[in-house]
C-alpha positions as CSV (number, residue, x, y, z in Angstrom):
1,M,-2.7,-3.4,-6.5
2,L,-6.7,-3.3,-6.3
3,G,-6.2,-4.9,-2.8
4,A,-4.3,-1.6,-1.6
5,I,-7.0,0.4,-3.0
6,I,-9.9,-1.3,-1.4
7,G,-7.8,-1.1,1.9
8,D,-7.5,2.5,1.5
9,I,-11.1,3.2,0.6
10,A,-12.3,0.8,3.4
11,G,-9.9,2.7,6.0
12,S,-10.5,6.2,4.9
13,V,-13.3,6.7,7.0
14,Y,-11.3,5.6,10.1
15,E,-8.1,7.4,9.5
16,F,-8.9,10.1,12.2
17,H,-11.5,8.1,14.0
18,P,-10.1,5.1,15.4
19,H,-12.4,2.0,15.6
20,K,-10.9,-0.7,17.9
21,S,-13.1,-3.6,16.6
22,K,-13.3,-5.7,13.5
23,D,-17.2,-5.2,13.6
24,F,-17.9,-2.1,11.0
25,P,-19.3,-1.8,7.7
26,L,-16.5,-2.3,5.4
27,F,-17.9,0.5,2.9
28,S,-20.1,3.3,3.7
29,E,-21.5,6.6,2.0
30,K,-18.4,8.2,3.3
31,S,-15.8,5.6,1.9
32,A,-13.6,7.3,-0.6
33,F,-9.9,7.0,-2.0
34,T,-7.4,9.1,-1.0
35,D,-3.8,9.8,-1.7
36,D,-2.9,6.2,-1.1
37,T,-4.8,5.2,-4.1
38,V,-4.0,8.1,-6.4
39,M,0.0,7.4,-5.5
40,T,-0.5,3.6,-6.0
41,L,-1.9,4.3,-9.3
42,A,0.9,6.8,-10.3
43,V,3.4,4.1,-9.3
44,A,1.6,1.7,-11.6
45,E,1.9,4.2,-14.6
46,A,5.7,5.0,-13.8
47,L,6.5,1.3,-14.0
48,M,4.7,1.0,-17.6
49,N,6.7,4.4,-18.5
50,G,10.0,2.8,-17.8
51,G,10.3,2.7,-14.1
52,A,13.1,5.1,-13.9
53,E,13.6,7.7,-11.1
54,E,12.2,10.5,-13.5
55,D,9.2,8.3,-14.4
56,Y,8.0,8.0,-10.8
57,I,8.6,11.8,-10.4
58,A,6.6,12.5,-13.6
59,S,3.7,10.4,-12.7
60,M,3.4,11.3,-9.1
61,Q,3.4,14.9,-9.8
62,R,0.9,14.5,-12.7
63,W,-1.8,12.4,-10.8
64,G,-1.0,14.5,-7.5
65,R,-1.7,17.7,-9.3
66,R,-5.0,16.3,-10.8
67,Y,-6.2,15.2,-7.2
68,P,-4.8,18.0,-5.0
69,D,-7.6,17.2,-2.4
70,G,-6.5,13.6,-1.6
71,G,-5.0,14.2,2.0
72,Y,-1.5,14.4,1.1
73,G,1.1,15.1,3.9
74,G,2.4,18.7,4.0
75,R,5.9,18.1,2.8
76,F,4.8,15.7,-0.2
77,F,2.0,18.3,-1.0
78,G,4.9,20.9,-1.8
79,W,6.9,18.3,-3.5
80,L,4.1,17.6,-6.0
81,F,4.4,21.3,-7.2
82,Q,8.2,21.7,-7.3
83,K,9.6,22.4,-10.5
84,E,12.9,20.6,-9.6
85,P,11.7,18.1,-6.8
86,Q,14.1,16.7,-4.2
87,P,13.6,14.1,-1.8
88,Y,13.3,15.3,1.7
89,N,14.3,12.4,4.0
90,S,11.1,11.3,5.0
91,F,10.3,8.1,6.8
92,G,6.6,8.2,6.5
93,N,4.5,5.5,5.3
94,G,3.8,7.0,2.1
95,S,6.6,4.9,0.3
96,A,5.0,1.7,1.5
97,M,1.5,2.7,0.6
98,R,2.0,3.3,-3.0
99,V,4.7,0.3,-3.8
100,S,2.5,-2.6,-4.5
101,P,2.5,-2.4,-8.2
102,V,6.5,-2.8,-8.1
103,A,5.7,-6.5,-6.7
104,W,3.6,-7.3,-9.8
105,F,5.9,-5.5,-12.5
106,Y,9.2,-7.5,-11.5
107,D,9.7,-11.2,-11.6
108,S,12.5,-11.7,-9.0
109,L,12.6,-10.7,-5.4
110,E,16.0,-9.0,-5.9
111,A,14.5,-6.8,-8.7
112,V,11.2,-6.0,-6.5
113,E,13.4,-4.7,-3.7
114,T,15.6,-2.7,-5.8
115,A,12.7,-1.1,-7.8
116,A,10.8,-0.5,-4.5
117,A,14.0,1.5,-3.3
118,V,13.8,3.6,-6.5
119,S,10.2,4.3,-6.1
120,A,10.7,5.5,-2.4
121,R,13.9,7.4,-2.7
122,V,12.3,10.2,-5.0
123,T,10.5,11.4,-1.7
124,H,11.2,9.1,1.2
125,N,14.9,8.6,1.0
126,H,15.4,8.1,4.7
127,P,16.5,4.4,5.4
128,E,13.2,3.7,7.1
129,G,11.4,5.2,4.4
130,V,13.3,3.0,1.9
131,K,12.8,-0.2,4.2
132,G,9.1,0.1,4.6
133,A,8.6,0.2,0.8
134,Q,10.9,-2.7,0.4
135,A,9.3,-4.8,3.0
136,T,5.8,-4.1,1.7
137,A,6.9,-4.8,-1.8
138,A,8.8,-8.2,-0.8
139,A,5.7,-9.5,1.2
140,V,3.4,-8.9,-1.8
141,F,5.8,-10.6,-4.0
142,L,6.4,-13.5,-1.7
143,A,2.6,-14.0,-1.4
144,R,1.9,-13.7,-5.0
145,T,4.7,-16.5,-6.0
146,G,3.3,-19.0,-3.7
147,H,5.2,-18.6,-0.3
148,G,3.4,-19.2,2.9
149,K,3.0,-16.9,5.7
150,R,5.7,-18.7,8.1
151,E,8.3,-18.3,5.2
152,V,7.2,-14.4,4.6
153,R,7.4,-13.7,8.4
154,S,10.8,-15.3,8.7
155,Y,12.1,-13.6,5.6
156,L,10.7,-9.9,6.6
157,S,11.9,-10.3,10.4
158,A,15.4,-11.6,9.1
159,R,15.8,-8.9,6.2
160,F,14.4,-5.8,7.7
161,G,14.7,-6.3,11.3
162,Y,10.7,-6.0,11.8
163,D,9.1,-7.8,15.0
164,L,6.4,-9.7,13.3
165,S,6.1,-12.1,16.2
166,R,3.1,-10.0,17.9
167,T,-0.7,-10.6,17.0
168,C,-3.3,-8.1,16.2
169,D,-5.1,-8.9,19.6
170,E,-1.6,-7.6,21.4
171,I,-1.1,-4.7,19.3
172,R,-4.6,-3.2,19.3
173,P,-4.8,-1.8,23.0
174,G,-1.7,0.3,22.5
175,C,-1.8,1.1,18.9
176,H,-2.5,5.0,18.0
177,F,-1.8,6.9,14.8
178,D,1.5,6.7,13.6
179,E,2.3,7.5,10.1
180,T,5.9,6.6,10.0
181,C,7.0,3.4,8.3
182,Q,8.6,1.7,11.4
183,G,5.4,2.5,13.5
184,S,2.9,1.1,11.1
185,V,4.2,-0.9,8.4
186,P,5.0,-3.8,10.6
187,E,1.8,-3.8,12.2
188,A,0.2,-3.8,9.0
189,I,2.1,-6.8,7.6
190,I,0.7,-8.4,11.0
191,A,-2.7,-7.8,10.0
192,W,-2.2,-9.8,6.9
193,L,-0.3,-12.2,8.9
194,D,-3.3,-12.8,11.2
195,S,-5.9,-13.1,8.9
196,D,-8.0,-15.9,7.2
197,G,-9.1,-14.3,4.0
198,F,-9.0,-10.9,2.1
199,E,-11.6,-9.2,3.8
200,D,-10.3,-10.3,7.4
201,A,-7.0,-8.7,6.6
202,I,-8.7,-5.3,5.9
203,R,-10.8,-5.8,9.1
204,N,-7.6,-6.4,11.2
205,A,-5.7,-3.5,9.8
206,V,-8.6,-1.2,10.5
207,S,-9.2,-2.5,13.8
208,L,-5.9,-1.6,15.1
209,G,-7.0,2.0,15.2
210,G,-4.0,3.2,13.9
211,D,-3.3,5.1,10.3
212,S,-6.2,2.9,9.1
213,D,-6.3,3.8,5.3
214,T,-2.6,3.3,5.0
215,Q,-2.2,0.2,7.0
216,A,-5.4,-1.4,5.2
217,A,-3.8,-0.6,2.0
218,V,-0.5,-2.4,2.7
219,A,-2.3,-5.3,4.2
220,G,-4.8,-5.1,1.4
221,A,-2.0,-5.3,-1.1
222,I,-0.4,-8.4,0.5
223,A,-3.9,-10.2,1.2
224,Q,-4.8,-9.7,-2.5
225,A,-1.6,-11.6,-3.6
226,E,-2.5,-14.5,-1.4
227,Y,-6.1,-14.8,-1.3
228,G,-7.5,-12.9,-4.4
229,I,-10.2,-10.6,-3.9
230,P,-14.1,-11.4,-3.8
231,P,-15.7,-10.0,-6.7
232,E,-18.4,-8.1,-4.9
233,I,-15.8,-6.3,-2.7
234,A,-13.7,-5.4,-6.0
235,R,-17.0,-3.9,-7.4
236,E,-17.7,-1.8,-4.4
237,A,-14.4,-0.2,-4.5
238,Y,-14.0,0.0,-8.3
239,R,-17.1,2.1,-8.4
240,R,-15.7,4.6,-6.0
241,L,-13.0,5.4,-8.7
242,D,-13.4,8.0,-11.2
243,A,-13.1,7.1,-14.8
244,P,-9.4,8.4,-15.3
245,L,-8.4,6.1,-12.4
246,Q,-10.4,3.1,-13.5
247,T,-8.7,3.4,-16.9
248,L,-5.4,3.3,-15.3
249,A,-6.2,0.5,-12.9
250,D,-7.5,-1.4,-15.9
251,D,-4.4,-0.6,-18.0
252,F,-2.1,-2.1,-15.4
253,F,-4.2,-5.2,-14.6
254,L,-4.7,-6.1,-18.3
255,R,-0.8,-5.2,-19.2
256,V,1.1,-6.5,-16.3
257,M,-1.0,-8.3,-13.5
258,K,-3.4,-10.6,-15.5
259,P,-0.6,-12.9,-16.9
260,K,0.7,-13.4,-13.6
261,Y,-2.5,-13.6,-11.6
262,R,-3.1,-16.8,-9.9
263,R,-6.6,-16.0,-8.3
């Protein structure tokens, strides 16, 4: 989960200022968490509260209202303040950016994919929105349970129909800002598939020049599951969270992730 937060913070500077190179400061004075981090932690809380649809709604609304300047999409921002919130058929990548805690909470691929769909459908009930969340969660789960990149690539390609045969170098020249699941999640997964370490996955994702914070969040979530996180990178990101977000992140790690963490 912290891998997603790190990706969000590292990519935040470049979301609307594409950087088509892996040569950039991983953190700067302008690096900050966005809605990707807030909603990732909201999902973590919802899981600890029961993981039902109403738990996701309650946690997302509570944390979203607490951080209203996170950079939410227009329809999602409106959803945050509805008394009786309804899904709005979105296929945006918001369902994928927030889903990584699901892959740590459950202990079978079937349960992870089922729960990922529940977490997505409270807002992103379009089939592509659900698929993006499921594919991301499945990748994190498979990586954390010791499956290699070749096996993960094969499973995701067959299960979700994503073209994961490309490389970052092939994607980068034509990549542009795209906040749909189908236009950003496969590329984010490839950023991890093409990597040789945690930081390299983040740099790959940002260097594509697309929806940098969200794609780096997805790549970072999977990369954490495979590689772990270098302590100095974890510290740099952690200090950019305020006390309530730090407390929630700590709670989820200690209660859910620590017993399963291999790195």
